[in-house]
C-alpha positions in Angstrom: 95.3 125.0 106.1 94.4 121.8 104.2 97.6 119.8 105.3 96.9 120.6 108.9 93.2 119.5 108.5 94.3 116.2 106.9 96.7 115.4 109.7 94.0 116.2 112.3 91.5 113.9 110.5 94.0 111.1 110.3 95.1 111.4 113.9 91.5 111.3 115.1 91.0 108.0 113.2 94.2 106.4 114.6 96.1 106.6 111.4 99.8 106.6 112.3 101.5 107.4 109.0 101.0 109.6 105.9 103.2 108.9 102.9 104.0 111.4 100.2 106.7 112.2 97.8 108.5 115.6 97.7 111.2 116.6 95.4 114.4 117.6 97.3 114.3 121.0 95.5 110.7 121.8 96.4 111.7 124.1 99.2 108.2 125.5 99.8 106.8 122.0 100.5 109.7 121.0 102.7 109.4 124.4 104.7 105.7 123.6 105.2 106.5 120.0 106.3 109.0 121.3 108.9 106.6 124.0 110.1 104.1 121.2 110.7 106.6 119.2 112.6 106.7 116.3 110.1 109.7 114.1 110.0 111.6 114.2 106.7 113.4 111.0 105.9 116.1 111.4 103.6 115.6 109.1 100.6 117.3 108.6 97.3 115.4 107.5 94.3 117.1 106.9 91.0 115.1 106.7 87.8 117.0 105.4 84.8 
């Protein structure tokens, strides 16, 4: 799986953080993130 490969690549190079944006209703991506053991901070972004 591509995301797992990206995580492995970053870990091998000492990268400690990957940043991305996932909409809170994108349940498939949220499920994948949980499956991979990623922490999911709760954030609120308001666009006016």
